[in-house]
Backbone of each chain as nested JSON, in Angstrom:
{
  "chains": [
    {"id": "A", "residues": [
      {"number": 1, "name": "MET", "atoms": {"N": [-46.225, -23.036, -5.907], "CA": [-45.404, -23.472, -6.558], "C": [-44.997, -24.906, -5.893]}},
      {"number": 2, "name": "HIS", "atoms": {"N": [-45.193, -26.043, -6.696], "CA": [-44.831, -27.641, -5.8], "C": [-43.117, -27.552, -6.438]}},
      {"number": 3, "name": "CYS", "atoms": {"N": [-42.372, -28.075, -5.381], "CA": [-40.897, -28.369, -5.792], "C": [-40.528, -29.696, -5.513]}},
      {"number": 4, "name": "ARG", "atoms": {"N": [-40.143, -29.976, -6.812], "CA": [-39.745, -31.385, -7.074], "C": [-38.516, -32.113, -6.288]}},
      {"number": 5, "name": "HIS", "atoms": {"N": [-37.633, -31.302, -6.03], "CA": [-36.752, -31.64, -5.494], "C": [-36.026, -30.772, -4.692]}},
      {"number": 6, "name": "PRO", "atoms": {"N": [-36.79, -30.925, -3.648], "CA": [-36.301, -30.093, -2.331], "C": [-34.936, -29.959, -1.961]}},
      {"number": 7, "name": "LYS", "atoms": {"N": [-34.386, -31.614, -1.995], "CA": [-33.319, -32.022, -1.359], "C": [-32.184, -31.028, -2.061]}},
      {"number": 8, "name": "THR", "atoms": {"N": [-32.256, -31.145, -3.278], "CA": [-31.43, -30.305, -4.518], "C": [-31.5, -29.1, -4.25]}},
      {"number": 9, "name": "THR", "atoms": {"N": [-32.463, -28.214, -3.777], "CA": [-32.673, -26.94, -3.596], "C": [-31.881, -26.675, -1.925]}},
      {"number": 10, "name": "ILE", "atoms": {"N": [-32.111, -27.6, -0.893], "CA": [-31.293, -27.561, 0.409], "C": [-29.741, -27.399, -0.047]}},
      {"number": 11, "name": "LEU", "atoms": {"N": [-29.346, -28.49, -0.935], "CA": [-27.728, -28.548, -1.332], "C": [-27.439, -27.297, -1.712]}},
      {"number": 12, "name": "ALA", "atoms": {"N": [-28.2, -26.663, -2.875], "CA": [-27.526, -25.525, -3.336], "C": [-27.381, -24.171, -2.619]}},
      {"number": 13, "name": "THR", "atoms": {"N": [-28.678, -24.063, -1.602], "CA": [-28.868, -23.183, -0.639], "C": [-27.783, -23.136, -0.058]}},
      {"number": 14, "name": "GLY", "atoms": {"N": [-27.173, -24.287, 0.737], "CA": [-26.072, -24.719, 1.671], "C": [-24.737, -24.27, 0.819]}},
      {"number": 15, "name": "LEU", "atoms": {"N": [-24.74, -24.773, -0.54], "CA": [-23.438, -24.18, -1.226], "C": [-23.075, -22.857, -1.18]}},
      {"number": 16, "name": "LEU", "atoms": {"N": [-24.706, -22.255, -1.52], "CA": [-24.407, -20.688, -1.65], "C": [-24.083, -19.859, -0.714]}},
      {"number": 17, "name": "ALA", "atoms": {"N": [-24.42, -20.526, 0.575], "CA": [-24.021, -19.973, 1.923], "C": [-22.628, -20.014, 2.006]}},
      {"number": 18, "name": "VAL", "atoms": {"N": [-22.172, -21.315, 1.914], "CA": [-20.34, -21.716, 1.911], "C": [-20.091, -20.679, 0.743]}},
      {"number": 19, "name": "LEU", "atoms": {"N": [-20.188, -20.509, -0.293], "CA": [-19.636, -19.429, -1.054], "C": [-19.361, -18.023, -0.417]}},
      {"number": 20, "name": "ALA", "atoms": {"N": [-20.746, -18.066, -0.143], "CA": [-20.888, -16.306, 0.572], "C": [-20.003, -16.259, 1.859]}},
      {"number": 21, "name": "ALA", "atoms": {"N": [-19.819, -17.265, 2.33], "CA": [-18.88, -16.909, 3.811], "C": [-17.786, -16.921, 3.462]}},
      {"number": 22, "name": "GLY", "atoms": {"N": [-17.049, -17.393, 2.705], "CA": [-15.634, -17.318, 1.776], "C": [-15.365, -15.717, 1.587]}},
      {"number": 23, "name": "HIS", "atoms": {"N": [-16.388, -14.802, 1.323], "CA": [-16.139, -13.735, 1.043], "C": [-16.306, -12.717, 1.949]}},
      {"number": 24, "name": "VAL", "atoms": {"N": [-17.149, -13.349, 3.146], "CA": [-16.9, -12.328, 4.087], "C": [-15.857, -11.483, 4.577]}},
      {"number": 25, "name": "PHE", "atoms": {"N": [-14.718, -12.43, 4.551], "CA": [-13.451, -11.457, 5.271], "C": [-12.837, -10.363, 3.804]}},
      {"number": 26, "name": "ALA", "atoms": {"N": [-12.727, -9.58, 4.644], "CA": [-11.998, -8.738, 3.661], "C": [-12.415, -8.655, 2.206]}},
      {"number": 27, "name": "GLN", "atoms": {"N": [-13.776, -8.676, 1.898], "CA": [-14.314, -8.627, 0.617], "C": [-14.012, -7.139, 0.028]}},
      {"number": 28, "name": "ASN", "atoms": {"N": [-13.367, -7.006, -1.297], "CA": [-13.33, -5.391, -1.639], "C": [-14.732, -4.847, -2.366]}},
      {"number": 29, "name": "VAL", "atoms": {"N": [-14.638, -4.183, -1.892], "CA": [-15.691, -3.485, -1.775], "C": [-15.761, -2.301, -3.235]}},
      {"number": 30, "name": "ASN", "atoms": {"N": [-14.578, -1.436, -3.073], "CA": [-14.371, -0.658, -4.008], "C": [-12.702, -0.763, -4.204]}},
      {"number": 31, "name": "VAL", "atoms": {"N": [-12.553, -1.242, -5.595], "CA": [-11.272, -0.729, -6.001], "C": [-10.571, 0.552, -6.155]}},
      {"number": 32, "name": "ALA", "atoms": {"N": [-9.65, 1.168, -5.376], "CA": [-9.433, 1.995, -6.053], "C": [-7.939, 2.16, -6.745]}},
      {"number": 33, "name": "HIS", "atoms": {"N": [-8.073, 2.692, -7.873], "CA": [-6.724, 2.801, -8.433], "C": [-6.106, 4.609, -8.455]}},
      {"number": 34, "name": "THR", "atoms": {"N": [-5.132, 4.524, -8.743], "CA": [-4.524, 6.013, -8.523], "C": [-4.416, 6.217, -9.759]}},
      {"number": 35, "name": "THR", "atoms": {"N": [-4.895, 7.776, -9.904], "CA": [-4.816, 8.424, -11.304], "C": [-3.398, 9.249, -11.548]}},
      {"number": 36, "name": "LEU", "atoms": {"N": [-2.331, 8.756, -10.481], "CA": [-1.348, 9.568, -10.631], "C": [-0.232, 8.396, -11.655]}},
      {"number": 37, "name": "LYS", "atoms": {"N": [0.258, 8.94, -12.552], "CA": [1.062, 8.147, -13.354], "C": [2.652, 8.771, -13.896]}},
      {"number": 38, "name": "THR", "atoms": {"N": [3.271, 7.94, -14.46], "CA": [4.526, 8.124, -14.563], "C": [4.807, 9.751, -15.266]}},
      {"number": 39, "name": "GLY", "atoms": {"N": [5.542, 10.481, -14.764], "CA": [5.883, 11.643, -15.452], "C": [5.218, 12.864, -14.284]}},
      {"number": 40, "name": "ASP", "atoms": {"N": [4.23, 12.115, -13.819], "CA": [3.269, 13.316, -12.817], "C": [4.455, 13.91, -11.696]}},
      {"number": 41, "name": "MET", "atoms": {"N": [4.288, 14.657, -11.116], "CA": [4.727, 15.379, -9.736], "C": [3.959, 14.619, -8.661]}},
      {"number": 42, "name": "ALA", "atoms": {"N": [5.103, 13.907, -7.882], "CA": [4.94, 13.416, -6.633], "C": [3.899, 14.039, -5.716]}},
      {"number": 43, "name": "PRO", "atoms": {"N": [2.655, 14.48, -4.855], "CA": [2.07, 15.149, -4.4], "C": [2.818, 15.296, -3.289]}},
      {"number": 44, "name": "ASP", "atoms": {"N": [3.212, 16.29, -2.953], "CA": [4.339, 16.685, -1.332], "C": [3.322, 16.284, -0.099]}},
      {"number": 45, "name": "PHE", "atoms": {"N": [3.807, 15.497, 1.156], "CA": [3.24, 15.152, 2.449], "C": [4.115, 15.062, 3.56]}},
      {"number": 46, "name": "THR", "atoms": {"N": [3.3, 15.521, 4.535], "CA": [4.146, 15.211, 5.788], "C": [3.654, 14.063, 6.615]}},
      {"number": 47, "name": "LEU", "atoms": {"N": [4.528, 13.083, 6.959], "CA": [3.697, 12.158, 7.996], "C": [4.649, 12.366, 9.345]}},
      {"number": 48, "name": "LEU", "atoms": {"N": [4.219, 11.543, 10.101], "CA": [4.957, 10.913, 11.232], "C": [5.615, 9.465, 10.818]}},
      {"number": 49, "name": "ASP", "atoms": {"N": [6.782, 9.268, 11.535], "CA": [7.575, 8.047, 11.091], "C": [7.422, 7.616, 12.435]}},
      {"number": 50, "name": "ASN", "atoms": {"N": [8.001, 5.939, 12.568], "CA": [7.762, 5.722, 13.364], "C": [8.425, 5.881, 14.849]}},
      {"number": 51, "name": "HIS", "atoms": {"N": [9.388, 6.575, 14.871], "CA": [9.672, 7.728, 15.889], "C": [8.783, 9.086, 16.347]}},
      {"number": 52, "name": "TRP", "atoms": {"N": [7.776, 9.396, 15.472], "CA": [7.288, 10.236, 15.73], "C": [7.849, 11.462, 15.133]}},
      {"number": 53, "name": "ASN", "atoms": {"N": [8.464, 11.269, 14.457], "CA": [9.255, 12.556, 13.846], "C": [8.731, 12.599, 12.698]}},
      {"number": 54, "name": "PRO", "atoms": {"N": [8.534, 14.16, 12.354], "CA": [7.74, 14.337, 10.959], "C": [8.917, 14.156, 9.32]}},
      {"number": 55, "name": "VAL", "atoms": {"N": [8.296, 13.652, 8.706], "CA": [9.198, 13.422, 7.527], "C": [7.903, 14.008, 6.365]}},
      {"number": 56, "name": "ARG", "atoms": {"N": [8.906, 14.534, 5.582], "CA": [8.362, 15.123, 4.236], "C": [9.027, 15.094, 3.309]}},
      {"number": 57, "name": "LEU", "atoms": {"N": [8.191, 14.416, 2.108], "CA": [8.681, 14.01, 0.914], "C": [9.685, 15.028, 0.043]}},
      {"number": 58, "name": "SER", "atoms": {"N": [9.111, 16.375, 0.064], "CA": [10.355, 17.102, -0.288], "C": [11.384, 17.576, -0.079]}},
      {"number": 59, "name": "ASP", "atoms": {"N": [11.605, 17.08, 1.265], "CA": [12.988, 17.064, 1.939], "C": [14.154, 16.165, 0.984]}},
      {"number": 60, "name": "TYR", "atoms": {"N": [13.73, 15.28, 0.358], "CA": [14.469, 14.348, -0.697], "C": [14.84, 14.784, -1.71]}},
      {"number": 61, "name": "ARG", "atoms": {"N": [14.101, 16.01, -2.456], "CA": [14.142, 16.427, -3.377], "C": [15.699, 17.031, -3.689]}},
      {"number": 62, "name": "GLY", "atoms": {"N": [16.32, 16.816, -4.979], "CA": [17.467, 16.989, -5.04], "C": [18.557, 16.368, -4.229]}},
      {"number": 63, "name": "LYS", "atoms": {"N": [18.049, 15.148, -3.458], "CA": [18.881, 14.779, -2.971], "C": [18.91, 12.964, -3.012]}},
      {"number": 64, "name": "LYS", "atoms": {"N": [17.574, 12.578, -2.779], "CA": [17.664, 10.931, -3.108], "C": [16.677, 10.622, -3.864]}},
      {"number": 65, "name": "ASN", "atoms": {"N": [16.352, 9.623, -4.863], "CA": [15.546, 8.932, -5.35], "C": [14.538, 8.349, -4.088]}},
      {"number": 66, "name": "VAL", "atoms": {"N": [13.258, 8.355, -4.257], "CA": [12.345, 7.853, -2.928], "C": [11.307, 6.803, -4.062]}},
      {"number": 67, "name": "VAL", "atoms": {"N": [11.319, 5.318, -3.183], "CA": [10.508, 4.505, -3.514], "C": [9.307, 4.541, -2.403]}},
      {"number": 68, "name": "LEU", "atoms": {"N": [8.111, 5.215, -2.529], "CA": [6.737, 4.957, -1.144], "C": [6.598, 3.552, -1.694]}},
      {"number": 69, "name": "ALA", "atoms": {"N": [6.64, 3.101, -0.606], "CA": [6.134, 1.553, -0.645], "C": [4.556, 1.964, 0.552]}},
      {"number": 70, "name": "PHE", "atoms": {"N": [3.512, 1.867, -0.254], "CA": [2.028, 1.992, 0.399], "C": [1.931, 0.246, 0.684]}},
      {"number": 71, "name": "TYR", "atoms": {"N": [1.431, 0.188, 2.019], "CA": [1.286, -1.278, 2.719], "C": [-0.12, -1.58, 3.366]}},
      {"number": 72, "name": "VAL", "atoms": {"N": [-0.638, -2.496, 3.359], "CA": [-1.793, -2.299, 3.898], "C": [-2.174, -2.479, 5.07]}},
      {"number": 73, "name": "LEU", "atoms": {"N": [-1.577, -3.436, 6.088], "CA": [-1.485, -3.391, 7.271], "C": [-0.699, -3.71, 7.971]}},
      {"number": 74, "name": "ALA", "atoms": {"N": [0.138, -3.145, 9.057], "CA": [1.39, -3.706, 9.543], "C": [0.838, -5.033, 10.084]}},
      {"number": 75, "name": "PHE", "atoms": {"N": [1.835, -5.71, 10.811], "CA": [1.713, -7.057, 11.201], "C": [0.804, -7.869, 10.309]}},
      {"number": 76, "name": "THR", "atoms": {"N": [0.961, -7.812, 9.061], "CA": [0.09, -8.908, 8.392], "C": [0.941, -9.136, 6.98]}},
      {"number": 77, "name": "GLU", "atoms": {"N": [0.716, -9.865, 6.137], "CA": [1.313, -10.038, 5.104], "C": [1.145, -8.961, 4.064]}},
      {"number": 78, "name": "GLY", "atoms": {"N": [0.17, -8.147, 4.537], "CA": [-0.356, -7.316, 3.085], "C": [0.592, -6.248, 3.189]}}
    ]},
    {"id": "B", "residues": [
      {"number": 1, "name": "MET", "atoms": {"N": [17.719, -4.078, -0.525], "CA": [17.896, -2.404, -0.163], "C": [19.369, -2.1, -0.46]}},
      {"number": 2, "name": "ALA", "atoms": {"N": [20.225, -3.218, -0.202], "CA": [22.066, -2.66, -0.826], "C": [21.485, -2.116, -2.108]}},
      {"number": 3, "name": "LYS", "atoms": {"N": [21.305, -2.698, -2.99], "CA": [21.181, -2.207, -4.681], "C": [20.252, -1.089, -4.34]}},
      {"number": 4, "name": "LEU", "atoms": {"N": [19.274, -0.711, -3.679], "CA": [18.409, 0.757, -3.552], "C": [19.251, 1.875, -3.409]}},
      {"number": 5, "name": "GLU", "atoms": {"N": [20.131, 1.268, -1.853], "CA": [20.948, 2.381, -1.367], "C": [22.056, 2.362, -2.436]}},
      {"number": 6, "name": "ALA", "atoms": {"N": [22.797, 1.691, -2.995], "CA": [23.531, 2.155, -4.268], "C": [23.281, 2.973, -5.055]}},
      {"number": 7, "name": "SER", "atoms": {"N": [22.323, 2.861, -5.509], "CA": [21.304, 3.695, -6.47], "C": [20.946, 5.278, -5.825]}},
      {"number": 8, "name": "ASN", "atoms": {"N": [21.427, 5.458, -4.795], "CA": [21.09, 6.576, -4.09], "C": [19.697, 6.612, -3.784]}},
      {"number": 9, "name": "ALA", "atoms": {"N": [18.724, 5.714, -3.43], "CA": [17.474, 5.805, -3.231], "C": [17.233, 5.584, -1.742]}},
      {"number": 10, "name": "ILE", "atoms": {"N": [16.24, 5.913, -1.338], "CA": [15.605, 5.536, -0.329], "C": [14.006, 4.871, -0.089]}},
      {"number": 11, "name": "VAL", "atoms": {"N": [13.633, 4.123, 1.041], "CA": [12.585, 3.314, 0.881], "C": [11.102, 4.829, 2.196]}},
      {"number": 12, "name": "LEU", "atoms": {"N": [10.426, 4.652, 1.978], "CA": [9.633, 4.929, 2.452], "C": [8.146, 4.003, 2.603]}},
      {"number": 13, "name": "GLY", "atoms": {"N": [7.748, 3.46, 3.724], "CA": [6.68, 2.538, 3.976], "C": [5.519, 3.638, 4.513]}},
      {"number": 14, "name": "ILE", "atoms": {"N": [4.626, 3.336, 3.935], "CA": [3.526, 4.054, 4.552], "C": [2.039, 3.188, 4.746]}},
      {"number": 15, "name": "SER", "atoms": {"N": [1.649, 3.413, 5.931], "CA": [0.53, 2.664, 5.902], "C": [-0.592, 3.44, 6.837]}},
      {"number": 16, "name": "ILE", "atoms": {"N": [-1.853, 2.886, 7.074], "CA": [-2.643, 3.799, 8.32], "C": [-2.527, 3.563, 10.036]}},
      {"number": 17, "name": "ASP", "atoms": {"N": [-1.023, 2.402, 9.636], "CA": [-1.071, 1.988, 11.237], "C": [-0.557, 3.016, 12.006]}},
      {"number": 18, "name": "SER", "atoms": {"N": [-0.248, 3.176, 13.731], "CA": [-0.062, 4.123, 14.164], "C": [1.453, 4.39, 14.208]}},
      {"number": 19, "name": "PRO", "atoms": {"N": [2.318, 5.828, 14.611], "CA": [3.54, 5.68, 14.593], "C": [4.041, 4.454, 15.76]}},
      {"number": 20, "name": "ALA", "atoms": {"N": [3.479, 3.966, 16.745], "CA": [3.946, 2.85, 17.849], "C": [3.765, 1.661, 17.479]}},
      {"number": 21, "name": "ALA", "atoms": {"N": [2.76, 1.488, 16.527], "CA": [2.453, 0.196, 15.614], "C": [3.664, -0.096, 14.76]}},
      {"number": 22, "name": "ASN", "atoms": {"N": [3.887, 1.075, 13.729], "CA": [4.667, 0.792, 13.091], "C": [6.386, 0.457, 13.607]}},
      {"number": 23, "name": "ASN", "atoms": {"N": [6.573, 1.256, 14.784], "CA": [7.535, 0.938, 15.483], "C": [7.875, -0.505, 15.971]}},
      {"number": 24, "name": "ALA", "atoms": {"N": [6.848, -0.859, 16.311], "CA": [6.825, -2.158, 16.711], "C": [6.91, -3.285, 15.423]}},
      {"number": 25, "name": "PHE", "atoms": {"N": [6.392, -3.105, 14.496], "CA": [6.562, -3.837, 13.213], "C": [7.822, -3.588, 12.781]}},
      {"number": 26, "name": "ALA", "atoms": {"N": [8.433, -2.336, 12.575], "CA": [9.69, -2.063, 12.274], "C": [10.753, -3.052, 12.575]}},
      {"number": 27, "name": "GLN", "atoms": {"N": [10.671, -3.154, 14.37], "CA": [11.723, -4.087, 15.025], "C": [11.525, -5.453, 14.685]}},
      {"number": 28, "name": "LYS", "atoms": {"N": [9.899, -5.979, 14.625], "CA": [9.711, -6.944, 14.2], "C": [10.472, -7.994, 12.903]}},
      {"number": 29, "name": "ILE", "atoms": {"N": [10.239, -6.937, 11.747], "CA": [10.46, -7.471, 10.621], "C": [12.154, -6.91, 10.316]}},
      {"number": 30, "name": "GLY", "atoms": {"N": [12.555, -5.943, 11.398], "CA": [14.052, -5.226, 10.971], "C": [14.112, -4.542, 9.977]}},
      {"number": 31, "name": "VAL", "atoms": {"N": [13.192, -3.773, 9.676], "CA": [13.791, -2.881, 8.495], "C": [14.12, -1.45, 9.149]}},
      {"number": 32, "name": "THR", "atoms": {"N": [15.153, -1.156, 8.545], "CA": [15.923, -0.04, 8.886], "C": [15.237, 1.681, 8.388]}},
      {"number": 33, "name": "PHE", "atoms": {"N": [14.401, 1.28, 7.22], "CA": [13.957, 2.708, 6.565], "C": [12.764, 2.919, 7.661]}},
      {"number": 34, "name": "PRO", "atoms": {"N": [12.193, 4.209, 7.511], "CA": [11.15, 4.968, 7.875], "C": [9.737, 4.116, 7.463]}},
      {"number": 35, "name": "LEU", "atoms": {"N": [9.224, 4.177, 8.45], "CA": [7.587, 3.601, 7.998], "C": [6.663, 4.893, 8.8]}},
      {"number": 36, "name": "LEU", "atoms": {"N": [6.098, 5.275, 7.477], "CA": [5.26, 6.522, 7.964], "C": [4.041, 6.115, 8.355]}},
      {"number": 37, "name": "SER", "atoms": {"N": [3.338, 7.245, 9.507], "CA": [1.82, 6.708, 9.725], "C": [0.717, 7.726, 9.028]}},
      {"number": 38, "name": "ASP", "atoms": {"N": [-0.171, 7.108, 8.059], "CA": [-1.129, 7.98, 7.561], "C": [-2.645, 7.587, 8.614]}},
      {"number": 39, "name": "MET", "atoms": {"N": [-2.659, 7.813, 9.37], "CA": [-3.47, 7.893, 10.318], "C": [-4.483, 8.019, 9.887]}},
      {"number": 40, "name": "ASN", "atoms": {"N": [-4.943, 9.464, 9.489], "CA": [-6.27, 10.016, 8.548], "C": [-6.517, 10.088, 7.466]}},
      {"number": 41, "name": "ARG", "atoms": {"N": [-5.396, 9.328, 6.625], "CA": [-6.008, 8.939, 5.269], "C": [-5.492, 10.149, 4.427]}},
      {"number": 42, "name": "LYS", "atoms": {"N": [-4.981, 11.034, 4.946], "CA": [-4.819, 12.026, 3.837], "C": [-3.92, 11.848, 2.605]}},
      {"number": 43, "name": "VAL", "atoms": {"N": [-2.672, 11.347, 2.802], "CA": [-2.252, 10.826, 1.832], "C": [-2.155, 9.718, 0.989]}},
      {"number": 44, "name": "LEU", "atoms": {"N": [-3.135, 8.694, 1.693], "CA": [-3.672, 7.736, 0.844], "C": [-4.509, 8.322, -0.375]}},
      {"number": 45, "name": "LYS", "atoms": {"N": [-5.453, 9.693, 0.279], "CA": [-6.42, 10.269, -0.703], "C": [-5.792, 10.785, -1.545]}},
      {"number": 46, "name": "GLN", "atoms": {"N": [-4.68, 11.654, -0.95], "CA": [-4.178, 12.054, -2.04], "C": [-3.524, 11.494, -3.21]}},
      {"number": 47, "name": "TYR", "atoms": {"N": [-3.165, 10.342, -3.141], "CA": [-2.579, 9.379, -4.018], "C": [-3.505, 8.613, -4.689]}},
      {"number": 48, "name": "GLY", "atoms": {"N": [-4.764, 8.388, -4.02], "CA": [-6.082, 8.158, -4.548], "C": [-5.954, 6.444, -4.461]}},
      {"number": 49, "name": "ILE", "atoms": {"N": [-5.307, 6.074, -3.533], "CA": [-5.196, 4.35, -3.388], "C": [-5.677, 4.152, -2.084]}},
      {"number": 50, "name": "LEU", "atoms": {"N": [-7.024, 4.768, -1.631], "CA": [-7.835, 4.563, -0.463], "C": [-8.398, 3.525, -0.845]}},
      {"number": 51, "name": "LYS", "atoms": {"N": [-9.027, 2.654, -0.158], "CA": [-9.762, 1.263, -0.581], "C": [-10.253, 0.618, 0.243]}},
      {"number": 52, "name": "MET", "atoms": {"N": [-11.913, 0.29, -0.001], "CA": [-12.571, 0.12, 1.018], "C": [-12.894, -1.314, 0.992]}},
      {"number": 53, "name": "TYR", "atoms": {"N": [-12.684, -2.043, 2.522], "CA": [-12.756, -3.53, 2.249], "C": [-14.256, -3.712, 2.98]}},
      {"number": 54, "name": "ASN", "atoms": {"N": [-14.59, -4.923, 3.097], "CA": [-15.848, -4.909, 3.607], "C": [-15.261, -6.613, 4.61]}},
      {"number": 55, "name": "VAL", "atoms": {"N": [-15.536, -6.259, 5.876], "CA": [-14.863, -7.334, 6.922], "C": [-16.072, -7.352, 7.811]}},
      {"number": 56, "name": "GLN", "atoms": {"N": [-16.388, -8.539, 7.973], "CA": [-17.896, -9.336, 8.573], "C": [-18.983, -7.981, 8.851]}},
      {"number": 57, "name": "LYS", "atoms": {"N": [-19.272, -7.478, 7.664], "CA": [-20.387, -6.628, 6.958], "C": [-19.91, -5.09, 7.693]}},
      {"number": 58, "name": "GLU", "atoms": {"N": [-18.911, -5.097, 8.188], "CA": [-18.481, -3.699, 8.533], "C": [-17.519, -3.015, 7.124]}},
      {"number": 59, "name": "GLU", "atoms": {"N": [-17.788, -1.618, 6.765], "CA": [-16.639, -1.267, 5.917], "C": [-15.453, -0.494, 6.437]}},
      {"number": 60, "name": "TYR", "atoms": {"N": [-14.418, -0.918, 6.196], "CA": [-13.207, -0.199, 6.549], "C": [-12.337, 0.118, 5.415]}},
      {"number": 61, "name": "ASP", "atoms": {"N": [-11.659, 1.528, 5.232], "CA": [-10.449, 1.922, 4.291], "C": [-9.44, 1.717, 4.793]}},
      {"number": 62, "name": "TRP", "atoms": {"N": [-8.628, 1.031, 4.0], "CA": [-6.852, 0.982, 3.964], "C": [-6.427, 1.32, 2.587]}},
      {"number": 63, "name": "ALA", "atoms": {"N": [-4.853, 0.634, 2.617], "CA": [-4.544, 1.295, 1.354], "C": [-4.46, -0.073, 0.39]}},
      {"number": 64, "name": "GLN", "atoms": {"N": [-4.234, 0.647, -0.936], "CA": [-4.157, -0.291, -1.9], "C": [-2.764, -0.508, -1.856]}},
      {"number": 65, "name": "ARG", "atoms": {"N": [-2.113, -1.871, -1.823], "CA": [-1.04, -1.908, -1.721], "C": [-0.317, -1.18, -3.208]}},
      {"number": 66, "name": "THR", "atoms": {"N": [0.497, -0.461, -3.118], "CA": [1.187, 0.575, -4.097], "C": [2.147, 0.961, -4.138]}},
      {"number": 67, "name": "THR", "atoms": {"N": [3.216, 0.979, -5.492], "CA": [4.428, 1.456, -4.748], "C": [4.949, 2.339, -5.922]}},
      {"number": 68, "name": "PHE", "atoms": {"N": [5.305, 3.797, -5.386], "CA": [5.865, 4.557, -6.508], "C": [6.969, 4.997, -6.51]}},
      {"number": 69, "name": "VAL", "atoms": {"N": [8.023, 5.083, -7.544], "CA": [9.358, 5.509, -7.793], "C": [9.238, 7.07, -7.836]}},
      {"number": 70, "name": "VAL", "atoms": {"N": [9.895, 7.66, -6.88], "CA": [10.184, 9.394, -7.102], "C": [11.26, 9.496, -7.659]}},
      {"number": 71, "name": "ASP", "atoms": {"N": [11.548, 10.548, -8.536], "CA": [13.173, 10.962, -8.503], "C": [13.511, 11.752, -7.857]}},
      {"number": 72, "name": "LYS", "atoms": {"N": [14.398, 12.48, -8.154], "CA": [14.95, 13.49, -7.33], "C": [14.453, 14.896, -7.648]}},
      {"number": 73, "name": "GLN", "atoms": {"N": [13.925, 15.167, -8.937], "CA": [13.03, 15.885, -8.869], "C": [11.653, 16.195, -8.66]}},
      {"number": 74, "name": "GLY", "atoms": {"N": [11.423, 14.815, -7.938], "CA": [10.082, 15.032, -7.302], "C": [9.17, 14.384, -8.626]}},
      {"number": 75, "name": "VAL", "atoms": {"N": [9.472, 13.63, -9.467], "CA": [8.73, 13.214, -10.163], "C": [8.396, 11.612, -10.568]}},
      {"number": 76, "name": "ILE", "atoms": {"N": [7.118, 11.183, -10.448], "CA": [7.05, 9.82, -10.495], "C": [7.68, 9.084, -11.768]}},
      {"number": 77, "name": "ARG", "atoms": {"N": [8.331, 8.141, -11.436], "CA": [9.071, 7.497, -12.403], "C": [8.448, 6.104, -12.883]}},
      {"number": 78, "name": "GLN", "atoms": {"N": [7.622, 5.668, -11.56], "CA": [6.937, 4.272, -12.065], "C": [5.908, 4.107, -10.971]}},
      {"number": 79, "name": "VAL", "atoms": {"N": [4.713, 3.594, -11.563], "CA": [3.735, 3.302, -10.496], "C": [3.341, 1.534, -10.868]}},
      {"number": 80, "name": "GLU", "atoms": {"N": [3.317, 0.898, -9.361], "CA": [3.109, -0.802, -9.426], "C": [1.609, -0.649, -8.368]}},
      {"number": 81, "name": "GLU", "atoms": {"N": [1.021, -1.253, -8.949], "CA": [-0.433, -1.945, -7.85], "C": [-0.494, -2.879, -7.905]}},
      {"number": 82, "name": "GLU", "atoms": {"N": [-1.012, -3.478, -6.52], "CA": [-1.247, -4.799, -5.883], "C": [-0.128, -5.998, -6.106]}},
      {"number": 83, "name": "ALA", "atoms": {"N": [-0.212, -6.885, -6.747], "CA": [0.733, -8.093, -6.761], "C": [1.866, -7.76, -7.009]}},
      {"number": 84, "name": "SER", "atoms": {"N": [1.899, -6.826, -8.495], "CA": [3.107, -6.634, -9.28], "C": [3.855, -5.523, -8.05]}},
      {"number": 85, "name": "ALA", "atoms": {"N": [3.593, -4.86, -6.877], "CA": [3.998, -3.85, -5.904], "C": [4.94, -5.028, -4.926]}},
      {"number": 86, "name": "ILE", "atoms": {"N": [4.628, -6.011, -4.907], "CA": [4.883, -6.868, -3.508], "C": [6.765, -7.345, -4.13]}},
      {"number": 87, "name": "ASN", "atoms": {"N": [6.676, -7.33, -5.402], "CA": [8.094, -7.38, -5.872], "C": [8.919, -6.298, -6.188]}},
      {"number": 88, "name": "PRO", "atoms": {"N": [9.729, -5.952, -5.093], "CA": [10.496, -4.75, -5.364], "C": [11.703, -4.856, -6.693]}},
      {"number": 89, "name": "ASN", "atoms": {"N": [11.819, -5.843, -7.168], "CA": [12.958, -5.841, -8.001], "C": [12.594, -4.932, -9.255]}},
      {"number": 90, "name": "ASN", "atoms": {"N": [11.556, -4.583, -9.539], "CA": [11.286, -3.442, -10.604], "C": [11.635, -2.136, -10.274]}},
      {"number": 91, "name": "ALA", "atoms": {"N": [10.899, -1.682, -8.546], "CA": [11.386, -0.461, -8.21], "C": [12.56, 0.177, -8.511]}},
      {"number": 92, "name": "VAL", "atoms": {"N": [13.699, -1.533, -8.144], "CA": [15.023, -1.011, -7.576], "C": [15.459, -1.521, -9.27]}},
      {"number": 93, "name": "ALA", "atoms": {"N": [15.181, -1.807, -10.337], "CA": [15.598, -1.663, -11.082], "C": [15.455, -0.127, -12.027]}},
      {"number": 94, "name": "VAL", "atoms": {"N": [14.341, 0.375, -11.882], "CA": [14.005, 1.654, -11.996], "C": [14.798, 2.513, -11.319]}},
      {"number": 95, "name": "CYS", "atoms": {"N": [15.048, 2.495, -9.962], "CA": [16.48, 3.424, -9.278], "C": [17.401, 2.983, -9.666]}},
      {"number": 96, "name": "THR", "atoms": {"N": [17.845, 2.058, -10.194], "CA": [19.484, 2.047, -10.757], "C": [19.457, 2.626, -11.792]}},
      {"number": 97, "name": "LYS", "atoms": {"N": [18.414, 2.834, -12.805], "CA": [19.122, 3.527, -13.989], "C": [18.631, 5.02, -14.035]}},
      {"number": 98, "name": "LEU", "atoms": {"N": [18.13, 5.824, -12.948], "CA": [17.883, 6.795, -12.511], "C": [19.05, 7.512, -12.024]}},
      {"number": 99, "name": "PRO", "atoms": {"N": [19.437, 8.831, -12.617], "CA": [20.533, 9.356, -12.718], "C": [21.308, 9.497, -10.702]}},
      {"number": 100, "name": "LYS", "atoms": {"N": [22.512, 9.19, -10.295], "CA": [23.085, 9.148, -9.137], "C": [22.775, 10.597, -8.412]}},
      {"number": 101, "name": "LYS", "atoms": {"N": [23.113, 11.539, -9.368], "CA": [23.242, 13.015, -8.71], "C": [22.255, 14.07, -9.125]}}
    ]}
  ]
}
């Protein structure tokens, strides 16, 4: 097939490459949404805190309201 | 934070970072609440907020930024995802309305 506008094709390809490059970092492939909703029981768990001590969610039951703040990664704006 | 403490609430930060990294992070940003380490992603899976990211053609799974407010009975009172979870005011407002005892 004869291409009438090779320059246009090259420019378009270049533009697409630039657009694609912008998505290389941290492209979200699979968006996870929690199935938990207001009124559900919060699943219990035990995890190590930043002093290597185990912390259990249910230890706060009857004592404190708890805000669980899940963050992406430490040392980032996430 | 003062408002949260006044409403008898505590904050637990959770990510996939190691306890050592979390401790350095806590010192850097000066947080006083615990930062919990979910290195094997068990809680992220339990809560359904493990999210796949593609970085330089490699796939990684980290937490979706999400905030849950859990009351003293262990019941979820509020769920906020992504951008709205950055602003703590809504979580504070919910905690303030919860019974203190």
